[in-house]
Structures are given as structure tokens and as C-alpha cells.
C-alpha positions as CSV (number, residue, x, y, z in Angstrom):
1,M,0.0,0.0,0.0
2,A,1.3,3.5,-0.9
3,K,2.1,5.9,1.8
4,A,-0.3,8.9,2.0
5,R,1.3,12.2,1.1
6,V,1.1,14.8,4.0
7,K,3.2,17.6,2.5
8,G,1.2,20.8,2.6
9,K,-1.6,19.4,4.7
10,G,-0.4,20.4,8.2
11,R,-3.5,22.5,9.0
12,E,-5.8,19.8,7.8
13,I,-4.0,17.1,9.8
14,F,-3.8,19.0,13.0
15,L,-7.1,21.0,13.0
16,G,-9.3,18.7,10.9
17,E,-10.1,21.6,8.6
18,K,-9.7,21.4,4.9
19,A,-6.7,23.5,3.9
20,S,-7.4,26.3,1.5
21,K,-4.7,27.3,-1.0
22,P,-2.0,29.1,0.8
23,E,-1.5,32.7,-0.1
24,K,1.5,33.4,-2.2
25,Q,4.3,34.6,0.1
26,L,6.6,37.3,-1.1
27,D,10.3,37.6,-0.4
28,S,11.4,40.8,1.3
29,K,12.6,42.5,-1.9
30,T,9.3,41.9,-3.7
31,A,7.3,42.9,-0.7
32,S,9.1,46.1,-0.3
33,R,8.7,47.0,-4.0
34,Q,5.0,46.4,-3.7
35,A,4.5,48.3,-0.5
36,V,2.3,51.3,-1.0
37,K,3.9,54.5,0.2
38,P,1.6,57.2,1.5
39,A,1.2,60.1,-1.0
40,R,3.2,63.2,-0.2
41,Q,1.2,66.2,0.4
42,Q,1.6,68.5,-2.5
43,V,0.7,72.2,-2.8
44,E,-1.9,72.7,-5.5
45,G,-0.2,74.0,-8.7
46,S,3.3,72.9,-7.7
47,E,5.6,70.8,-9.7
48,K,8.6,68.6,-8.9
49,V,12.0,69.8,-10.0
50,T,15.5,68.5,-9.7
51,L,18.3,70.9,-8.9
52,Y,22.0,70.4,-8.3
53,L,23.3,72.2,-5.2
54,P,26.7,72.3,-3.5
55,S,27.2,69.9,-0.7
56,D,27.7,72.7,1.9
57,L,24.4,74.2,0.9
58,I,22.6,70.9,1.3
59,A,24.2,70.5,4.8
60,Q,23.0,74.0,5.8
61,L,19.5,73.1,4.5
62,D,19.6,69.9,6.6
63,E,20.6,71.8,9.7
64,V,17.8,74.4,9.3
65,W,15.3,71.7,8.6
66,A,16.3,69.7,11.7
67,G,16.2,72.8,13.8
68,L,12.7,73.7,12.6
69,R,11.5,70.2,13.1
70,R,12.7,70.3,16.7
71,R,11.2,73.7,17.3
72,Y,7.8,72.9,15.8
73,K,7.6,69.1,16.5
74,K,4.2,69.3,18.2
75,E,2.7,72.1,16.2
76,R,3.4,71.1,12.6
77,K,5.7,69.3,10.2
78,V,8.2,71.3,8.3
79,S,9.5,70.1,4.9
80,K,12.6,70.9,3.1
81,S,10.4,71.9,0.1
82,E,8.8,74.6,2.3
83,I,12.1,76.0,3.4
84,V,13.5,76.1,-0.2
85,R,10.2,77.6,-1.5
86,I,10.3,80.4,1.1
87,A,14.0,81.1,0.6
88,L,13.6,81.2,-3.2
89,Q,10.6,83.5,-3.0
90,R,12.5,85.9,-0.8
91,C,15.6,85.8,-3.0
92,L,13.6,86.3,-6.2
93,R,11.7,89.2,-4.7
94,D,14.9,90.8,-3.6
95,W,16.5,90.3,-7.1
96,A,13.5,91.2,-9.1
97,D,15.4,94.1,-10.5
98,L,18.0,92.4,-12.8
99,E,20.0,95.6,-13.0
100,N,21.0,95.1,-9.4
101,F,21.5,91.4,-9.6
102,P,24.8,90.7,-7.8
103,K,27.2,89.4,-10.5
104,E,29.5,87.9,-7.9
105,E,26.7,85.4,-7.1
106,L,26.8,84.0,-10.6
107,P,29.2,81.1,-11.4
108,P,32.1,81.9,-13.8
109,K,31.5,80.9,-17.5
């Protein structure tokens, strides 16, 4: 007489229930790729851009961002995008008159 196969029937054997098809298990790489990230809050009418900034400027941005997060941790979240937007608005407002644009701020050709 042939031996009965028990592979994959653990639940049925021990609990007396008919085993349903097991759900497909994902490895950690596949699971992380399929994980749904919460959507970032975007300001209406804003667009994503990529800029290249010097490392020291990025470090300064990180310091300001960390300081503001500590200061306002219970009141609100502060994003780097907000900091850059405010700084750029102030800078562009100050430099609206191109005649007075500081030429020393421009990189050499």
C-alpha cells in the first residue's frame, strides 16, 4: 500500500479543517517593492523639479530643517520643500530688478 502524502496538509491534519490554497508569500525584496507609500502632500499647482546644489548648501538646509522640526515638532511638520520655496521666493523678490543682480553670485563661465 502506498504511503499517503502529507506535504502541505499540516493544518488539515492537526485541525481537521480542509486546507485552503496558501496565499503566495513574497520575499522581502518583492514585498518592499509592492509596499504602497503614502502620497506626499503637494501644494496645488506645484511641480517637482531637480536641482544640483553644492554639498555645503545641502548641509545647511539639513541643519535648518532639523532645527525647525525640533522647534515645531508638536505644532506642525516642516518640509525641506517649504524651506526652499520660502527662501527662493524671498531671493527672487529681492532680485526682481535684474539691473541690481549681484554678478559675484553667478558662477564663472
